[in-house]
Biopython code that builds the backbone (N, CA, C, O; Angstrom):
import numpy as np
from Bio.PDB.StructureBuilder import StructureBuilder

atoms = [
    (1, "MET", "N", (200.985, 229.507, -7.353)),
    (1, "MET", "CA", (200.351, 229.960, -6.126)),
    (1, "MET", "C", (199.003, 230.587, -6.500)),
    (1, "MET", "O", (198.937, 231.394, -7.428)),
    (2, "PRO", "N", (197.941, 230.230, -5.798)),
    (2, "PRO", "CA", (196.620, 230.805, -6.094)),
    (2, "PRO", "C", (196.612, 232.323, -5.896)),
    (2, "PRO", "O", (197.403, 232.860, -5.120)),
    (3, "VAL", "N", (195.727, 232.996, -6.591)),
    (3, "VAL", "CA", (195.644, 234.455, -6.550)),
    (3, "VAL", "C", (195.373, 234.952, -5.135)),
    (3, "VAL", "O", (195.977, 235.931, -4.698)),
    (4, "ALA", "N", (194.475, 234.289, -4.418)),
    (4, "ALA", "CA", (194.146, 234.724, -3.051)),
    (4, "ALA", "C", (195.368, 234.636, -2.148)),
    (4, "ALA", "O", (195.601, 235.532, -1.338)),
    (5, "THR", "N", (196.143, 233.579, -2.274)),
    (5, "THR", "CA", (197.355, 233.417, -1.467)),
    (5, "THR", "C", (198.380, 234.468, -1.847)),
    (5, "THR", "O", (199.040, 235.038, -0.978)),
    (6, "ARG", "N", (198.517, 234.729, -3.134)),
    (6, "ARG", "CA", (199.471, 235.737, -3.602)),
    (6, "ARG", "C", (199.107, 237.111, -3.064)),
    (6, "ARG", "O", (199.984, 237.891, -2.692)),
    (7, "ARG", "N", (197.806, 237.408, -3.021)),
    (7, "ARG", "CA", (197.364, 238.703, -2.490)),
    (7, "ARG", "C", (197.697, 238.824, -1.006)),
    (7, "ARG", "O", (198.131, 239.885, -0.556)),
    (8, "LEU", "N", (197.500, 237.754, -0.245)),
    (8, "LEU", "CA", (197.803, 237.789, 1.186)),
    (8, "LEU", "C", (199.295, 237.932, 1.453)),
    (8, "LEU", "O", (199.691, 238.433, 2.505)),
    (9, "ARG", "N", (200.119, 237.500, 0.519)),
    (9, "ARG", "CA", (201.576, 237.591, 0.678)),
    (9, "ARG", "C", (202.130, 238.916, 0.150)),
    (9, "ARG", "O", (203.322, 239.185, 0.293)),
    (10, "ASP", "N", (201.284, 239.740, -0.454)),
    (10, "ASP", "CA", (201.712, 241.016, -1.013)),
    (10, "ASP", "C", (201.774, 242.072, 0.092)),
    (10, "ASP", "O", (200.751, 242.379, 0.703)),
    (11, "PRO", "N", (202.965, 242.634, 0.360)),
    (11, "PRO", "CA", (203.082, 243.626, 1.442)),
    (11, "PRO", "C", (202.294, 244.911, 1.181)),
    (11, "PRO", "O", (202.009, 245.646, 2.127)),
    (12, "ASP", "N", (201.936, 245.202, -0.060)),
    (12, "ASP", "CA", (201.129, 246.387, -0.336)),
    (12, "ASP", "C", (199.662, 246.158, 0.023)),
    (12, "ASP", "O", (198.924, 247.118, 0.245)),
    (13, "ILE", "N", (199.238, 244.913, 0.081)),
    (13, "ILE", "CA", (197.846, 244.600, 0.390)),
    (13, "ILE", "C", (197.676, 244.204, 1.851)),
    (13, "ILE", "O", (196.714, 244.617, 2.498)),
    (14, "ASN", "N", (198.602, 243.409, 2.371)),
    (14, "ASN", "CA", (198.510, 242.913, 3.746)),
    (14, "ASN", "C", (199.474, 243.686, 4.643)),
    (14, "ASN", "O", (200.678, 243.430, 4.602)),
    (15, "PRO", "N", (198.985, 244.616, 5.443)),
    (15, "PRO", "CA", (199.876, 245.421, 6.282)),
    (15, "PRO", "C", (200.440, 244.654, 7.476)),
    (15, "PRO", "O", (201.393, 245.113, 8.106)),
    (16, "CYS", "N", (199.876, 243.512, 7.791)),
    (16, "CYS", "CA", (200.293, 242.745, 8.978)),
    (16, "CYS", "C", (200.979, 241.446, 8.578)),
    (16, "CYS", "O", (200.846, 240.433, 9.264)),
    (17, "LEU", "N", (201.700, 241.476, 7.485)),
    (17, "LEU", "CA", (202.356, 240.281, 6.975)),
    (17, "LEU", "C", (203.379, 239.733, 7.958)),
    (17, "LEU", "O", (203.431, 238.523, 8.179)),
    (18, "SER", "N", (204.192, 240.593, 8.550)),
    (18, "SER", "CA", (205.215, 240.108, 9.483)),
    (18, "SER", "C", (204.585, 239.528, 10.742)),
    (18, "SER", "O", (205.083, 238.538, 11.278)),
    (19, "GLU", "N", (203.498, 240.128, 11.226)),
    (19, "GLU", "CA", (202.810, 239.612, 12.405)),
    (19, "GLU", "C", (202.151, 238.263, 12.095)),
    (19, "GLU", "O", (202.151, 237.357, 12.929)),
    (20, "SER", "N", (201.599, 238.146, 10.906)),
    (20, "SER", "CA", (200.992, 236.890, 10.481)),
    (20, "SER", "C", (202.043, 235.787, 10.397)),
    (20, "SER", "O", (201.829, 234.669, 10.867)),
    (21, "ASP", "N", (203.178, 236.119, 9.792)),
    (21, "ASP", "CA", (204.268, 235.147, 9.679)),
    (21, "ASP", "C", (204.791, 234.743, 11.050)),
    (21, "ASP", "O", (205.102, 233.574, 11.276)),
    (22, "ALA", "N", (204.889, 235.707, 11.970)),
    (22, "ALA", "CA", (205.390, 235.411, 13.313)),
    (22, "ALA", "C", (204.443, 234.460, 14.050)),
    (22, "ALA", "O", (204.901, 233.541, 14.729)),
    (23, "SER", "N", (203.142, 234.668, 13.924)),
    (23, "SER", "CA", (202.197, 233.784, 14.613)),
    (23, "SER", "C", (202.212, 232.387, 13.992)),
    (23, "SER", "O", (202.109, 231.393, 14.711)),
    (24, "THR", "N", (202.338, 232.302, 12.682)),
    (24, "THR", "CA", (202.426, 230.998, 12.021)),
    (24, "THR", "C", (203.700, 230.269, 12.430)),
    (24, "THR", "O", (203.685, 229.072, 12.716)),
    (25, "ARG", "N", (204.796, 231.011, 12.452)),
    (25, "ARG", "CA", (206.083, 230.426, 12.857)),
    (25, "ARG", "C", (206.015, 229.939, 14.304)),
    (25, "ARG", "O", (206.537, 228.871, 14.623)),
    (26, "CYS", "N", (205.380, 230.710, 15.174)),
    (26, "CYS", "CA", (205.223, 230.322, 16.575)),
    (26, "CYS", "C", (204.421, 229.029, 16.681)),
    (26, "CYS", "O", (204.783, 228.129, 17.438)),
    (27, "MET", "N", (203.348, 228.941, 15.932)),
    (27, "MET", "CA", (202.539, 227.723, 15.963)),
    (27, "MET", "C", (203.352, 226.524, 15.495)),
    (27, "MET", "O", (203.264, 225.447, 16.085)),
    (28, "ASP", "N", (204.138, 226.701, 14.445)),
    (28, "ASP", "CA", (204.979, 225.606, 13.948)),
    (28, "ASP", "C", (206.000, 225.183, 15.000)),
    (28, "ASP", "O", (206.211, 223.990, 15.216)),
    (29, "GLU", "N", (206.627, 226.147, 15.648)),
    (29, "GLU", "CA", (207.684, 225.854, 16.618)),
    (29, "GLU", "C", (207.139, 225.249, 17.912)),
    (29, "GLU", "O", (207.858, 224.519, 18.595)),
    (30, "ASN", "N", (205.897, 225.536, 18.258)),
    (30, "ASN", "CA", (205.321, 225.080, 19.516)),
    (30, "ASN", "C", (204.282, 223.983, 19.342)),
    (30, "ASN", "O", (203.404, 223.804, 20.186)),
    (31, "ASN", "N", (204.391, 223.250, 18.240)),
    (31, "ASN", "CA", (203.531, 222.098, 17.999)),
    (31, "ASN", "C", (202.045, 222.472, 18.086)),
    (31, "ASN", "O", (201.232, 221.719, 18.623)),
    (32, "TYR", "N", (201.714, 223.642, 17.551)),
    (32, "TYR", "CA", (200.345, 224.142, 17.449)),
    (32, "TYR", "C", (199.631, 224.278, 18.797)),
    (32, "TYR", "O", (198.430, 224.036, 18.917)),
    (33, "ASP", "N", (200.412, 224.672, 19.804)),
    (33, "ASP", "CA", (199.858, 224.972, 21.129)),
    (33, "ASP", "C", (199.489, 226.454, 21.129)),
    (33, "ASP", "O", (200.360, 227.317, 21.239)),
    (34, "ARG", "N", (198.203, 226.741, 21.005)),
    (34, "ARG", "CA", (197.730, 228.122, 20.866)),
    (34, "ARG", "C", (198.062, 228.985, 22.079)),
    (34, "ARG", "O", (198.299, 230.184, 21.935)),
    (35, "GLU", "N", (198.081, 228.401, 23.252)),
    (35, "GLU", "CA", (198.356, 229.176, 24.470)),
    (35, "GLU", "C", (199.754, 229.779, 24.450)),
    (35, "GLU", "O", (199.951, 230.887, 24.950)),
    (36, "ARG", "N", (200.706, 229.087, 23.894)),
    (36, "ARG", "CA", (202.079, 229.587, 23.847)),
    (36, "ARG", "C", (202.247, 230.730, 22.853)),
    (36, "ARG", "O", (203.213, 231.489, 22.928)),
    (37, "CYS", "N", (201.317, 230.847, 21.937)),
    (37, "CYS", "CA", (201.434, 231.858, 20.883)),
    (37, "CYS", "C", (200.431, 232.994, 21.048)),
    (37, "CYS", "O", (200.247, 233.787, 20.124)),
    (38, "SER", "N", (199.792, 233.086, 22.180)),
    (38, "SER", "CA", (198.739, 234.081, 22.360)),
    (38, "SER", "C", (199.259, 235.507, 22.195)),
    (38, "SER", "O", (198.532, 236.366, 21.695)),
    (39, "SER", "N", (200.496, 235.778, 22.603)),
    (39, "SER", "CA", (201.039, 237.139, 22.432)),
    (39, "SER", "C", (201.171, 237.494, 20.955)),
    (39, "SER", "O", (200.933, 238.638, 20.568)),
    (40, "HIS", "N", (201.550, 236.520, 20.128)),
    (40, "HIS", "CA", (201.654, 236.759, 18.686)),
    (40, "HIS", "C", (200.272, 237.013, 18.087)),
    (40, "HIS", "O", (200.113, 237.874, 17.222)),
    (41, "PHE", "N", (199.276, 236.259, 18.551)),
    (41, "PHE", "CA", (197.907, 236.443, 18.056)),
    (41, "PHE", "C", (197.379, 237.826, 18.426)),
    (41, "PHE", "O", (196.733, 238.487, 17.613)),
    (42, "LEU", "N", (197.655, 238.260, 19.653)),
    (42, "LEU", "CA", (197.191, 239.582, 20.086)),
    (42, "LEU", "C", (197.853, 240.698, 19.290)),
    (42, "LEU", "O", (197.213, 241.690, 18.942)),
    (43, "LYS", "N", (199.144, 240.526, 19.003)),
    (43, "LYS", "CA", (199.845, 241.544, 18.216)),
    (43, "LYS", "C", (199.267, 241.613, 16.802)),
    (43, "LYS", "O", (199.085, 242.701, 16.256)),
    (44, "TYR", "N", (198.982, 240.458, 16.214)),
    (44, "TYR", "CA", (198.379, 240.427, 14.879)),
    (44, "TYR", "C", (197.000, 241.085, 14.897)),
    (44, "TYR", "O", (196.663, 241.872, 14.012)),
    (45, "LYS", "N", (196.215, 240.754, 15.908)),
    (45, "LYS", "CA", (194.867, 241.318, 16.023)),
    (45, "LYS", "C", (194.932, 242.839, 16.189)),
    (45, "LYS", "O", (194.138, 243.561, 15.586)),
    (46, "SER", "N", (195.864, 243.323, 16.997)),
    (46, "SER", "CA", (196.029, 244.769, 17.185)),
    (46, "SER", "C", (196.474, 245.443, 15.893)),
    (46, "SER", "O", (196.029, 246.544, 15.568)),
    (47, "CYS", "N", (197.348, 244.777, 15.172)),
    (47, "CYS", "CA", (197.808, 245.306, 13.880)),
    (47, "CYS", "C", (196.637, 245.450, 12.919)),
    (47, "CYS", "O", (196.467, 246.493, 12.288)),
    (48, "ARG", "N", (195.831, 244.397, 12.812)),
    (48, "ARG", "CA", (194.682, 244.450, 11.913)),
    (48, "ARG", "C", (193.709, 245.555, 12.319)),
    (48, "ARG", "O", (193.189, 246.264, 11.457)),
    (49, "ARG", "N", (193.459, 245.709, 13.616)),
    (49, "ARG", "CA", (192.553, 246.770, 14.090)),
    (49, "ARG", "C", (193.094, 248.147, 13.718)),
    (49, "ARG", "O", (192.352, 249.001, 13.232)),
    (50, "PHE", "N", (194.390, 248.362, 13.949)),
    (50, "PHE", "CA", (194.989, 249.659, 13.665)),
    (50, "PHE", "C", (194.869, 250.005, 12.182)),
    (50, "PHE", "O", (194.397, 251.087, 11.832)),
    (51, "TRP", "N", (195.298, 249.082, 11.306)),
    (51, "TRP", "CA", (195.283, 249.387, 9.877)),
    (51, "TRP", "C", (193.865, 249.425, 9.330)),
    (51, "TRP", "O", (193.608, 250.127, 8.351)),
    (52, "ASN", "N", (192.949, 248.699, 9.929)),
    (52, "ASN", "CA", (191.544, 248.783, 9.522)),
    (52, "ASN", "C", (190.990, 250.168, 9.859)),
    (52, "ASN", "O", (190.237, 250.742, 9.072)),
    (53, "SER", "N", (191.360, 250.708, 11.029)),
    (53, "SER", "CA", (190.887, 252.049, 11.386)),
    (53, "SER", "C", (191.487, 253.105, 10.449)),
    (53, "SER", "O", (190.817, 254.074, 10.090)),
    (54, "VAL", "N", (192.750, 252.911, 10.057)),
    (54, "VAL", "CA", (193.377, 253.828, 9.088)),
    (54, "VAL", "C", (192.642, 253.747, 7.758)),
    (54, "VAL", "O", (192.369, 254.767, 7.127)),
    (55, "MET", "N", (192.330, 252.541, 7.342)),
    (55, "MET", "CA", (191.638, 252.338, 6.068)),
    (55, "MET", "C", (190.251, 252.986, 6.089)),
    (55, "MET", "O", (189.851, 253.624, 5.115)),
    (56, "ILE", "N", (189.530, 252.829, 7.174)),
    (56, "ILE", "CA", (188.199, 253.433, 7.292)),
    (56, "ILE", "C", (188.304, 254.954, 7.252)),
    (56, "ILE", "O", (187.510, 255.615, 6.583)),
    (57, "GLN", "N", (189.276, 255.505, 7.961)),
    (57, "GLN", "CA", (189.457, 256.961, 7.989)),
    (57, "GLN", "C", (189.789, 257.491, 6.601)),
    (57, "GLN", "O", (189.248, 258.514, 6.182)),
    (58, "ARG", "N", (190.686, 256.794, 5.877)),
    (58, "ARG", "CA", (191.039, 257.229, 4.520)),
    (58, "ARG", "C", (189.843, 257.140, 3.585)),
    (58, "ARG", "O", (189.652, 258.014, 2.739)),
    (59, "ARG", "N", (189.038, 256.094, 3.728)),
    (59, "ARG", "CA", (187.852, 255.938, 2.899)),
    (59, "ARG", "C", (186.865, 257.071, 3.161)),
    (59, "ARG", "O", (186.267, 257.607, 2.227)),
    (60, "GLN", "N", (186.693, 257.439, 4.440)),
    (60, "GLN", "CA", (185.790, 258.536, 4.784)),
    (60, "GLN", "C", (186.290, 259.867, 4.240)),
    (60, "GLN", "O", (185.494, 260.736, 3.884)),
    (61, "ASN", "N", (187.620, 260.026, 4.174)),
    (61, "ASN", "CA", (188.210, 261.262, 3.661)),
    (61, "ASN", "C", (188.339, 261.261, 2.141)),
    (61, "ASN", "O", (188.784, 262.251, 1.561)),
    (62, "GLY", "N", (187.959, 260.174, 1.494)),
    (62, "GLY", "CA", (188.012, 260.096, 0.037)),
    (62, "GLY", "C", (189.396, 259.842, -0.515)),
    (62, "GLY", "O", (189.645, 260.111, -1.691)),
    (63, "VAL", "N", (190.305, 259.330, 0.300)),
    (63, "VAL", "CA", (191.671, 259.051, -0.149)),
    (63, "VAL", "C", (191.697, 257.672, -0.798)),
    (63, "VAL", "O", (191.172, 256.700, -0.256)),
    (64, "GLN", "N", (192.321, 257.614, -1.972)),
    (64, "GLN", "CA", (192.472, 256.339, -2.676)),
    (64, "GLN", "C", (193.945, 256.039, -2.854)),
    (64, "GLN", "O", (194.701, 256.967, -3.143)),
    (65, "PRO", "N", (194.395, 254.834, -2.706)),
    (65, "PRO", "CA", (193.651, 253.669, -2.253)),
    (65, "PRO", "C", (193.374, 253.762, -0.756)),
    (65, "PRO", "O", (194.081, 254.452, -0.022)),
    (66, "SER", "N", (192.348, 253.065, -0.324)),
    (66, "SER", "CA", (191.972, 253.174, 1.086)),
    (66, "SER", "C", (193.021, 252.550, 2.002)),
    (66, "SER", "O", (193.211, 253.015, 3.126)),
    (67, "MET", "N", (193.703, 251.508, 1.539)),
    (67, "MET", "CA", (194.805, 250.928, 2.315)),
    (67, "MET", "C", (196.104, 251.547, 1.816)),
    (67, "MET", "O", (196.421, 251.442, 0.631)),
    (68, "PRO", "N", (196.866, 252.198, 2.713)),
    (68, "PRO", "CA", (198.136, 252.793, 2.283)),
    (68, "PRO", "C", (199.081, 251.721, 1.749)),
    (68, "PRO", "O", (199.042, 250.568, 2.178)),
    (69, "THR", "N", (199.924, 252.120, 0.813)),
    (69, "THR", "CA", (200.923, 251.189, 0.293)),
    (69, "THR", "C", (201.962, 250.924, 1.376)),
    (69, "THR", "O", (201.979, 251.598, 2.406)),
    (70, "ALA", "N", (202.816, 249.953, 1.141)),
    (70, "ALA", "CA", (203.845, 249.596, 2.124)),
    (70, "ALA", "C", (204.742, 250.801, 2.426)),
    (70, "ALA", "O", (205.122, 251.013, 3.577)),
    (71, "ALA", "N", (205.081, 251.586, 1.406)),
    (71, "ALA", "CA", (205.924, 252.768, 1.616)),
    (71, "ALA", "C", (205.192, 253.815, 2.458)),
    (71, "ALA", "O", (205.785, 254.415, 3.354)),
    (72, "GLU", "N", (203.922, 254.031, 2.177)),
    (72, "GLU", "CA", (203.126, 254.983, 2.961)),
    (72, "GLU", "C", (202.984, 254.516, 4.414)),
    (72, "GLU", "O", (203.051, 255.321, 5.343)),
    (73, "ARG", "N", (202.790, 253.223, 4.595)),
    (73, "ARG", "CA", (202.667, 252.687, 5.958)),
    (73, "ARG", "C", (203.958, 252.887, 6.737)),
    (73, "ARG", "O", (203.924, 253.204, 7.926)),
    (74, "ALA", "N", (205.098, 252.704, 6.076)),
    (74, "ALA", "CA", (206.386, 252.921, 6.748)),
    (74, "ALA", "C", (206.520, 254.380, 7.186)),
    (74, "ALA", "O", (207.022, 254.656, 8.275)),
    (75, "GLU", "N", (206.074, 255.314, 6.341)),
    (75, "GLU", "CA", (206.116, 256.731, 6.702)),
    (75, "GLU", "C", (205.182, 257.036, 7.868)),
    (75, "GLU", "O", (205.534, 257.806, 8.761)),
    (76, "ILE", "N", (203.992, 256.433, 7.863)),
    (76, "ILE", "CA", (203.026, 256.647, 8.949)),
    (76, "ILE", "C", (203.614, 256.169, 10.267)),
    (76, "ILE", "O", (203.543, 256.868, 11.278)),
    (77, "LEU", "N", (204.196, 254.975, 10.251)),
    (77, "LEU", "CA", (204.786, 254.427, 11.479)),
    (77, "LEU", "C", (205.987, 255.241, 11.936)),
    (77, "LEU", "O", (206.197, 255.425, 13.135)),
    (78, "LYS", "N", (206.777, 255.730, 10.981)),
    (78, "LYS", "CA", (207.941, 256.551, 11.326)),
    (78, "LYS", "C", (207.487, 257.860, 11.963)),
    (78, "LYS", "O", (208.112, 258.338, 12.910)),
    (79, "ALA", "N", (206.414, 258.440, 11.455)),
    (79, "ALA", "CA", (205.896, 259.689, 12.005)),
    (79, "ALA", "C", (205.351, 259.493, 13.417)),
    (79, "ALA", "O", (205.389, 260.408, 14.239)),
    (80, "MET", "N", (204.846, 258.294, 13.687)),
    (80, "MET", "CA", (204.312, 258.012, 15.039)),
    (80, "MET", "C", (205.429, 257.766, 16.039)),
    (80, "MET", "O", (205.199, 257.847, 17.246)),
    (81, "GLN", "N", (206.630, 257.467, 15.568)),
    (81, "GLN", "CA", (207.843, 257.229, 16.366)),
    (81, "GLN", "C", (207.757, 256.004, 17.263)),
    (81, "GLN", "O", (208.675, 255.754, 18.044)),
    (82, "LYS", "N", (206.697, 255.247, 17.172)),
    (82, "LYS", "CA", (206.606, 253.978, 17.892)),
    (82, "LYS", "C", (205.534, 253.125, 17.236)),
    (82, "LYS", "O", (204.663, 253.632, 16.529)),
    (83, "MET", "N", (205.610, 251.846, 17.475)),
    (83, "MET", "CA", (204.607, 250.940, 16.932)),
    (83, "MET", "C", (203.315, 251.109, 17.713)),
    (83, "MET", "O", (203.324, 250.997, 18.939)),
    (84, "PRO", "N", (202.206, 251.374, 17.038)),
    (84, "PRO", "CA", (200.930, 251.535, 17.748)),
    (84, "PRO", "C", (200.322, 250.215, 18.175)),
    (84, "PRO", "O", (199.274, 250.195, 18.820)),
    (85, "TYR", "N", (200.964, 249.117, 17.823)),
    (85, "TYR", "CA", (200.437, 247.804, 18.187)),
    (85, "TYR", "C", (201.542, 246.899, 18.653)),
    (85, "TYR", "O", (201.290, 245.747, 19.003)),
]
sb = StructureBuilder()
sb.init_structure("model")
sb.init_model(0)
sb.init_chain("A")
sb.init_seg("    ")
for serial, (resi, resn, name, xyz) in enumerate(atoms, 1):
    if name == "N":
        sb.init_residue(resn, " ", resi, " ")
    sb.init_atom(name, np.array(xyz, "f"), 0.0, 1.0, " ", f" {name:<3s}", serial, name[0])
structure = sb.get_structure()
């Protein structure tokens, strides 16, 4: 597997892996009809926006790494008590 693909499949690097997989699975199941999968696309887009804002905030605060690890993300979501996206 190429390095770029491996990085995208790494849950510590890609915070929206499940949303990405869900949209891909939807496209496969619906014969690539984008209209039927628009809710999955919106959820993925919202996920990326949320974690990008977290990453920017951490970078501004000098926290390294700028993207929280999968364990840190689980704690953040648990503290919020609901999915922000």
